[in-house]
N, C-alpha and C positions, 0 to 999 in steps of 0.2 A: 805400128802393126796393128793394134786394135782399131785405130781410126779407120785404116784400109778395110779391115773386117767388117766394121760397121756400115761404110760406104756400100760395099759389095752387097752385104745384106738388105739395105734399103732398095738397090737397084733390082734385086732378085724378088723382093716383096712386091714391087710396083708391077713386076710382069706376071705376078701370080693370077691364075684364073680358076674359077670353080667349074667343076665337071658337071653340075647340076643346077638347074635355075632355082632362083630364090622361091620361098613358099608364097602362094597366093590362095587366100580363102577359096574352097572349092564352090561351085554353084549348089545352093541349098534349096530344098522345097519348103520355102517360108511363107505361111498364108497371110493374106493382107490383114485380116482380122479373126478374132475367135468365133467359132460357130455359136456357142452360147451367147444370147443378148447380154451386152456388157455396157453398163453405164458409163457415160463420157466423163473424162475428168483426169487428172494428174494419177498415176500409177499409185496403187497402195504400196508398193515396193519401195517408193521414195520416202516412206515414213520410218523413222526410226522406232525401234520396238519399244522405247519408253513413251512414245505417243500412241502406238497401238494399244497397248494394256495399261488400263487405268487403276487395277488393283495395287495398291501399294506393297502387300505382302507378295504378290506375283513378281512385281518388279524387284524386289529385295531377293527373291529366289533366283531369278534369272542373273542377277548381278553377281551372286555367290557362285552360280554355275560357270559363268564367264571368267571367274578368277581361279577356281578351284577343280574345274571338271578335267579329269586325266586325259581324255582323248584330245581335247583342245591344247593341253600341253604338249602331248606328242606331237600334234600337228605343227605346233610352233617350232619345236626342236627340229621338226624336217625341214622347215624353211631356213633355219641358220646352218643346217647342214649342207642343204642345197646351194646356199650363198657361199659356203667355202668351197664347195666343189666347182663352181663357177671360176673362182680364183686359182684353183688347182689347175683346171682344164686349159684356161686362157693362157696361163704362165708359158704353155708349150709354144706359143706364138712369138716369144721373145728370146733373146740370147740368155745362156745360162753362164755365170760367172763363179768359177770355183777356186779357192786357195787350198793348197795341199803343202805340207813341209815334212821333212824327214831328218832325223837325228839317230845316227846308227854307227856301230862299230863291229868289224867282222874281218874274217880272211878265208881266201879261197883254199881249196885242197892243194897241198903242195905236190901230191901224187900226180895230179892233173897239171897243176901249174907249179913248177919248180921254182922256188925262191919267192913264193907267195908271202907276203907279210901282211901282219895285221894293220888295219888302217881305219880311220874315221871318215864318215860321209855325211855332208850336211847339204841339204837343198831346200828351196823354196820355190813354188811354182804357181803361177796364175793361170788358169785353164779357162778357155772361152769355147762355148758351142753353140750352134744354131741349126735347126732344121728349116730350110726353106719351104715355105708353104706354096709349092708350085701349083697344085691342084685344088686348092681350098680345103684340105683334109683338115688343118688345125682351126681354121675359121669355122668350118662347119661344126667341129666338135663343140667349139665354144657356144655356137648358136644353139645347139641342142641341149647343153648344160644351161643356158639361159632359160630356154624353153622349159626344161624341167623345173628350174627354180620358179618360173610363173605357175606352173602346174602345182607345185606344192603350196604356193601362196593362195591359189584358187581353192585348193583343198582344205587350207585352213579356214577360209571363209566359208566354205560349204559346212565344216564341222561347227563353226559358230552359228550359222542359221538354222541348221538341224538342231543344234543343241537349244536355241532360244524356242524354237516351235516344240520341241519335245518336252521341255520344262512347262510350257503355257498348256499344252495338250494333257499332260499328266496333271496338273493343277486343276484344270477344268473337269477333268473326268473324276478327281478327288472330290472337288465341290458337288459334282452330280451324285456321286456316291453317297456323300454325306446327306444330301437332301433325300435320295430314296431310302437310306436308313432312318431318317426321321419319319418319312411317310410309313414305313413299315412299323415303327415303333407306336406311332399314333393309331395305325390299324390295329396293332395288337391290343393296345389299350382298350380300344372300342369293342373289339370281338370279346375280350375277357368280361368286360361289363356285360355284353350281351348272353354270353355263356351263364354268367351267375343268374341273370333274370331268367333265362329259358330253364335253368336247372331247378330254380325256385318254382316255376309254373309246372315242370314235370313232377317236382315232389308233392305238387298239389293236385296232380292229375289232370291239369288243364290242357297240356300238350304232350304230344306222343314222345317216346324215346328216341325215334328218328331226328326230330329237331335237335335234342342234345347231342347226337353224334355228329350232326352236320356243323352245329356251333364249335364242337372240339376239332373237326377236321379243319375248319377256317382258321382257329387259333394256331393250329400246328402249322398251316400254310404261313401265316405271319411270322411265326418264330423261325421257320426256315429261312425266310427271306431276310431277317434280321442276321442271323448267322452269316448267310452268304455275302452280304453286303460289309459285314464286319471284316470277313475274311479279305475281301477285295479291298477294303479301305487300307488295311495294313500293307497288303502286297503291293499298292499302288505307292504308298508313302514310301516303302523300301525302295523302290524303282526309282522314285524322285529323289531320294536321298543319294543313290548312286551318281545320278546325274548332276548332284551338287558336289560330287567329290567327297562325300561324307559316308560313314557307316549307316547301315539301316536303322532307323528310328522314327519318331514321330514328325509331323510336318506342321508348322504353324499355318494357320488359316487366316484369310482375309474376308473380302466381300463374299455373301452368299451367290450362288449360281444366277439367281434371278436378278441379282443387282450388279452384274457384270456389264460393263459399258463397252461397246465396239461401235466402229463408224456404221452408220445407217447406209452410206454408200460406199462401195469398194471397188472401184475402177481397176481394170487389169492392165490398161495400156495396149500397146502394139505387140504382136507376136516377134517382131524383128528385135524388141528390146532384150528378149531373152539371150540374145548372142552376146551381150556384154553383161547383163545382170546376174545371170544364173551361174553361179562358181562352178558347178559341176559341167556346164557346157564349155566355159572358159578353160577349165582343167582339161576336158577332151581335146580341145583344139590345139591347147599347148602341146599336149602328147603327139598330136599330129605333126605339129611344127618340128618337135624334136626328132620324131622318126623320119621325117622328110630330109632334116639335115643329116641324119646318120646315113642315109644313102649317098650322100657326097663323101662322106668319110669312108665309106666301104668302096666306092668307085675309085677314089684317089690310091688305095692300096694296090690297084692294078697297074699303077703307073710309077715311073722311076721317081726316087727321093734323092734330095741332095742335102748333104749335112756339112756345113762349114765348121771347121775347127781351127783353134789357136792356141798357142802355149808360149808363155815367156816367164823364165825364172832364173834362178842362179843355183849352181851346184858346185861343190868344192870339198876337199878332203880336209881342209883347215878351215875352222870357223872364222879366222881372221881374214881369209881370203875371199868369202862368202860374197861380199859385195863389190869385188873387183870386176873390171870390165871383161876378163879372161874367164871369169865364172858365169858369165851370161850365157843362156841357152834359149833358143827361140824355135817355134815352129808354126807353120800356117799351112793349112790344106783344104781340100774339098773332097768329100767322099760322096759317091754316087751308088745307089742301089736299084737295080731294075730287076723285077720279077720276070722270068722267062717261062718256065714250065713248073707248074704246081699242080697238075691234075684236075684244073677247074675249080680249085679250092676258092680262090678269091672272086671267082666270077659267080660261084654259089652263094658267097657270103654277101655280094652286093644283090643277087636276086633275093636272098632272104630278108635282106634290109627293106627292098621294095615291098615285098609281101607284108612285112610287119608294118609298114606306112600304110599300106591298103587297109590292114585290119584296123588301124587307128582311124582311117577315114571312116569306115563302117561304125565304129563305136562312136565317133562324133555325131553322125548323122543318128543313129539310135538314140544318143543321149538328147539330142535336140527334140526328136520326136517324142520321147517320154516327157520332156518338159513340157511341150504343147499339151499332152495328154493329162498331166498332172494339173495343169492350169484349167483345162476344160472340166475335169472332174471337179476341181474345187468351185468353179462357177455354177455349175449345175447343182453342186451340193448346197451351196448358200441359198439359191433361188428356191429348191424344192424343201430344204429343211425348213426355211422360213414358212413356206406354205403349210408344211406339215405341222410346224409347231402352233401356228394358228388354228389348224384343225383339231389338233390334240386339246389345245386350251378350250375350244368349244365343247369338245367332248367331255373334258373334265368338269365343267360348269353343268352340262346335261346330266351326267352320271351321279353327281353329288345330289341334284334335285331328284333325281328317280329314286335314289337311294333313301333320301329323307321322306319321300312319299310313300315307297313301299314299307318303310318301317312303321309309318302310322297307319297304313292299311293293315298291316300283320298285327299291330297292337289293337286295332278296332275289330279284329277277327274276320276281316274281309278275304284275306289271301292266307294262303298257307307259308311256312318258313322258307320253301324253295324259291319263292320270288325274291324275298329279302336277301337270300345267299346270292342269288344271280345279280343284282342290282349292286350289292356290297363289293362283289369279286369284280364287277366291271369297273366300279369306282376306283378300286386299288390299282387295277391294271392300267387305267387310265391316267391316274396321277404319276406312276413310275414311268409311263411312256412319255409323258409330258416333259418331265426333267430331263430324261435321257435324250429327248429329241432337241431340247434346248442345247445341251451340251454339244451335240452333233452339229447343230448350226453354228455354234461359236468355234467349233474345232474346223468347221470348213472355211471360215475367215482366216484362221491361223494357217491352214494348209494352202490357202491362196497366197498368203503372204510368203510362205516358204517357197511355193511353186514359182513365184515371180523373181524369186532372188531378193526377198526383202532384207534389208539390214546389211546390205552390201558395203556401205561405208563405215560399218561398225569396225574400230581399230581393235 
């Protein structure tokens, strides 16, 4: 009986057909190249993060984050759950076999059944059931579950790439803040020395009180900068520690900001590569695949369904007779269910599924456009911040020389103290801006690496 059921099942499965076409990637507006001038060469996205970052302490922080970060652990758990869901959904495409047994003792009402007696009842049955996938409902549901699995895997990779870039960006910002704190502390020391000299000259009556007040103002400016950078350093350390999966606290440093080493040439490759390399783009397309498959599931609900059932077992009032041929019981059948009138409910459900797929298509296209934008922003950032840093470096050199000359002119009585203040202030601002611009240049390289889907092969 079970063999006949299996043959019938296989025959119906071969005749099954899907109501909706298979997924095909839609036509996308993918540019042939990036607008921003891009050096030739293999894309930086193909580099492992351990090759991109040369600071050993930064590498250690990234390794720690990959092992301990809570968001990444949650994303990994979602992959495992999605894998189990594929097994759960796919199981509906195959027959179910169940075993049931009964051991009981009872008596019917003698008021209803005169002469009823107490008796025993023993039974054991094997049941088989199978839903014929006539219209591809079950196969489409499995397809959707597999696409969801791919989406969770892409989300995990996206979390990984984002985590690597965030750790690098926070670390580079931390080293920049360290440098700007050092600049502020050196400036404060210099201004305190100047204040002592000017105060001594004022006490001798050689300079006006205005010079003393101006020197005190500049000391307070440097002290304010120190407090600001100290606060930002601690806050950045705390944010970095959370990425590491740790409680707030100090973070160990490696190379200084000016000693960080990054590739001199950072090619971006072709825009079309983002379709495979950007995990958020892959995730968006996987969601589109899943929602497209769910249209087939919704459409199939509008058509008849066939369920094949079979049962084989033994039933007896005496345990010793349970295995006799007379105790054998069996049943085989096919149930058909066809929706006739449901006030448009199933049609509305199918239309809603189509709209959901349309939304997923728009999100997919928007995600890809955002990816192109992020790459372009990073490319222009690399070029302009590099130029800006070169200009800032020239500015610092000139400002330091101007500050030295104006101090000598003031000591010689040629100019008043306002010129010294102006050149010292310019020097301080130029040194702070130089450090920050270098950080932004390095951040742009990290941003390009992330925008291109760098680290895709990281397991």
